[in-house]
Phi, psi and omega in degrees: 000135178238147183235355183204176182293138176191175176270130175259100189244013176230141177296120183183172170264126177243129182242125179280134185249006177195166175290151181234134170250118188251147169254112184076227183284155177241266183272144166234135180245115185240009179236154175278163179057049174253133173240120176251110179253109182280352178055034180064022168278162184259144170243107188245131182261191180246020180093357178233179173068191182235133181292307179223121180249120179249126182221134176049048184225152178238155176057050177259134177238125175244121185217157174058040182247150167244114187237117184212159172066040174244165168297315174228127179293303178225129176245126182245116183243110175054047187219164175252112189223137172247137176238116185237143171047050183231150178254120181241107192222150169058036174256156171299316174226129182291298177228140173235130177248141181230155184053218179265096182239131177260125185236132174241129173242146180206121179057038175262161178234126177247117184228133168058030169270144176298315172236129180281316182212132177235125174253116185272357181264108183289347183258011186217140179255128175269127178259107181238100191238174173058041177225164176264126184250018177088003182198159171259004184259121185299324180291321178295322178294314182298329182294342180249024173246148176232131180086192184277105182226129173255117185242003179258143000287149177240160179287144183266357177217156184279113181290346180257015174290161179216070187297331182265004174055039179257006179081008181244126181296149188304319189286349176242356183287126183272006179197134185274020170237165186302114176206073185299336180278351178054034180302136180212080190300325184263002173065031182261006179086357178253122182299147182304328181292345179242345190288128181274003171205090188287340187267347183229141179299116180209071185298338182271350173056037181292134180220085190301318184264008174055042180255014181070005175250121182299152184303328182296335180253344190265118181290342180279344183260000000 
């Protein structure tokens, strides 16, 4: 468990247990086989520095992070790094890759960065796919990329949106109405606030007679 900015120099799983407000740089990852799970906590900067700096490392996974207000959100230097299920917002540059760096993105959201992704190696193409880049328009997405970057296919909706304002990101929210506790009494993956039969497992929510009571609970069906 980690609670503040530091160097991660041993292969291990590190789990963030609170939000961090950083002055300048925050995390540096200098070992291979490091997994940093922010558990949806935020790493917020002061407009300068780098949120997470990865250098000369392989098999690095950064996931479930909210990284914002840095000069650079994530910098990958000569490393193999995956960034999953993270919100990278309001940075001067979201991600910067240097030298020969392999970057994988998956279910990430890039919002309000001046530049979303910069690849500084003119002889190498970075493939950053399956993420939301703030637009559904390829030209608009490309306008916030620098260098050789392949970003298609991209997500057509923001996985880190929170339309119901319950503090739970869309891609993990079990109900599209306000339910911050994510209660799911029958364990069917449908939140109680949306479940048409809360007492019985019914992940398909079948309601044959359309009376808003699922067949599993409805004696008429």
